[in-house]
C-alpha positions in Angstrom: 140.5 85.0 115.9 138.6 83.0 113.9 139.5 81.2 111.6 138.3 80.9 107.9 135.9 78.1 108.6 134.2 79.3 111.6 134.1 82.4 109.6 132.0 81.0 106.6 130.0 78.9 109.7 129.1 82.4 111.3 128.1 83.8 108.1 125.8 81.1 106.9 124.0 81.0 109.6 123.6 84.0 110.7 122.0 84.5 106.9 120.1 81.2 107.6 118.9 82.8 110.8 117.5 86.1 108.5 115.9 84.6 105.9 113.9 82.4 108.1 112.8 85.1 110.2 111.8 86.8 107.2 110.2 84.0 105.9 108.3 83.4 109.0 107.4 87.3 109.2 105.5 86.4 105.6 103.9 83.5 106.9 102.5 85.6 110.0 101.4 88.6 107.3 99.7 85.7 105.0 98.2 84.2 107.9 96.4 87.5 108.9 95.3 88.5 105.7 93.8 84.8 105.3 91.9 85.6 108.6 90.3 88.8 107.1 89.5 87.0 103.6 85.8 85.7 104.1 84.6 82.7 102.5 81.2 83.7 101.5 79.7 87.3 101.0 76.2 87.8 100.1 76.3 91.6 98.6 73.8 93.9 97.0 74.4 96.8 94.9 75.2 99.4 98.0 77.8 96.7 99.8 80.0 96.5 96.7 83.3 97.9 98.4 83.1 94.7 100.6 83.6 92.9 97.3 86.2 95.1 95.9 88.3 94.5 99.7 87.9 91.0 98.7 89.6 90.8 96.0 92.5 93.2 97.5 93.1 90.8 99.9 92.9 87.9 97.6 95.5 89.8 95.3 98.0 90.2 98.0 97.6 86.6 99.3 98.2 85.6 95.8 101.6 88.0 95.6 103.1 86.8 98.5 102.9 82.6 97.2 105.9 83.2 94.6 108.5 85.0 97.6 107.4 82.2 100.0 108.7 79.3 98.5 111.9 81.3 97.5 112.4 82.2 100.8 111.4 78.4 101.7 114.1 77.1 99.0 116.9 79.7 100.3 116.2 79.1 103.9 116.7 75.4 103.5 119.3 75.5 101.1 121.0 77.6 103.6 120.4 75.3 106.5 121.2 72.2 105.0 124.5 73.8 103.6 124.8 75.0 107.3 124.9 71.7 108.8 127.2 70.5 105.7 130.1 72.7 106.6 129.8 72.2 110.7 130.1 68.5 109.8 132.9 68.7 107.8 134.7 71.1 110.1 133.8 68.3 112.6 135.2 65.6 110.9 138.5 67.7 109.5 139.5 68.7 113.0 140.1 65.0 114.0 
């Protein structure tokens, strides 16, 4: 049976893994959106829908900025906490 310290380490590492996978998915999605974004568009009045599509892509990318920053912070904190608990377990077992 698992003791409390092993359970805490397992929960920390599992939650770090889940958060990191979600972060990677968000980064891949942002990369996909940025590949659809055009640097320059020269349009006449008949092609205004292309302009609207570009504005929608830019809006989606800007909405992703906050969650990506938050997920990065949580992932880093969980990783450092997991390493700290692992080191603490190693020193307390002596």
